[in-house]
N, C-alpha and C positions, 0 to 999 in steps of 0.2 A: 612249248615243249622244252626248250633250252633252259628257261627260267625254272621249270619244274625239276629238271635234272640237277641244276645248280643248287636248288633248295634242298633236295634229298642229300646231295653230297655234303652240304654244310651241316645238316642234321647228323649224318653218319660221323663226320669228323668231330662234331661237338660231343657226341656220345662217346667216341673213342677217347677224346681228350678228357672227359670227366672220369672215364674208367682208368685212364693213366694217372690222373690226379689222385684217385682213390687208392690205386696201388702204391703210388709214391708215399702218400700219407701213411698207409698201412706199414710200409717198409720203415719209414722214419719212426713210427711209434714202436715197432719191434726193436729197432736199433736202440732207441732211447731206453726201453725197458731192459734190454740185455745189458746196457751200460750201467743202469741203476742196480741191477742184480750183481754185476761184477763189482761195483763199488761197495755194495752191501756186504758181499763176501769178503772183500779186502778189509773193510772196516771191522768186520767180525774177527778176522784174523789178527788185526792190529790190537783190538781190545783183548782178545784171548792171550796174545803175546804179552801185553802189559800185565794182565793178571798173573800169568806164569812168572814173569820177572819179579813181581812183588812176592810171590810165594817162594821162589828160588832164593831171593835175597834174604828172606826170613830164615830159610833153611841154612844158608851160608853163615848167618850170624850165630847159629847154634854151634858152628865149628870155628867161631871167631874169625870168619873170613868176610870179605866184602868185594864188590865188583872192582873197586879201585886197586885192591891188592892183586886181583887176577890180571888186571890190565898191566900192572908193573911186573908181574911174574910170568907172563906169557913167554914160552920158549921162542927164541929168535930163529933157530934153524928149523927147516921143514922136517928134517929127519927126527929131531927131538920132539916136534909136535906130533908126528906120526907115532913115535914110541909112546908118548904120553897117552895118546888116544887108544893105542893097543892095550896099554896097562889099565886104563879106565874101563875099557870094554871087558877085560879080564875080571877086574874087581866087581863090576856091576853084574857080570854073568856067572860068577862063582858064589853060590849061596854062603859058604862058610866065610869067605873073604869079605863079602858084602856085610854079613852080620858083624864081623869084627870091626869093620869101619864104622858102621852105624852105632854100635854099642860103645866102643872105646873112643870114638871120634879121632882115631889115629889110623894111619896106613899100616898094614901088616908088612913092614919092610922086608923081613926075611923071606916071606912067601914070594914077594915080587922079585927079589934078587934071585931066588932059586928058579923061578919060572921064566924070567926074561934075561937072566945073566947080565944084569946092568949093575954098575957100581953103586954103592951106597950114596956116593956123592951126587949122582944123577937124581936119586930119589929125594935127597935133602934139598937140592936146588929147585926141584919141580914139585915139592910136596904140596903146596897150596893149590897149584894148578891140577895136580893129580886128584886131589880130594874133590875139587870143584867139578871136574869133568866126570868123575865117578858118580857124584851126587846127581849131576845132570842126567846121566844115563839111567840111574836107578829110578829117579822120580818121574812123575807124570808131566813132563815138560816137552811135549812134542813140538810145539812152535819154536821154543828156544833151541831145542836140539837141531832142528833143521837149519835154523838161522846161524847158530854158532858153529856147528860142525862144518858147514859149507865154508865159513871163513877160516876155520882151523886148518883144514886140509888144503 
């Protein structure tokens, strides 16, 4: 009788053990799949960002700009960066101003000076950066926008 109870106990525990192993294996597989999906979405995001960078770079060239110019022209002070971003949002959000920028490939200085009460010197000093940020907000560059605008502010 003792041997019979011991035998049953071992069978129950081995069955519980195999169930536990199955659950662990299942959880590990689920974890691995979710990590693969996460990596896939990250790699898609990276690929999309690279494609957007190439397209944005081509658009910048039509304005005789490049990323190296933008790096050297980035406003140093946070206040200036905030002002540039506000002006770029205005340019990209105002159809007449946006049209002027895209057609003439120049900033409508007078309109910006009147709207934001900034000196002409500020616009000249940040001209390339203003154009680039405006183009970025106008264009279909959602990945770059989120990446750059986080760093800008």
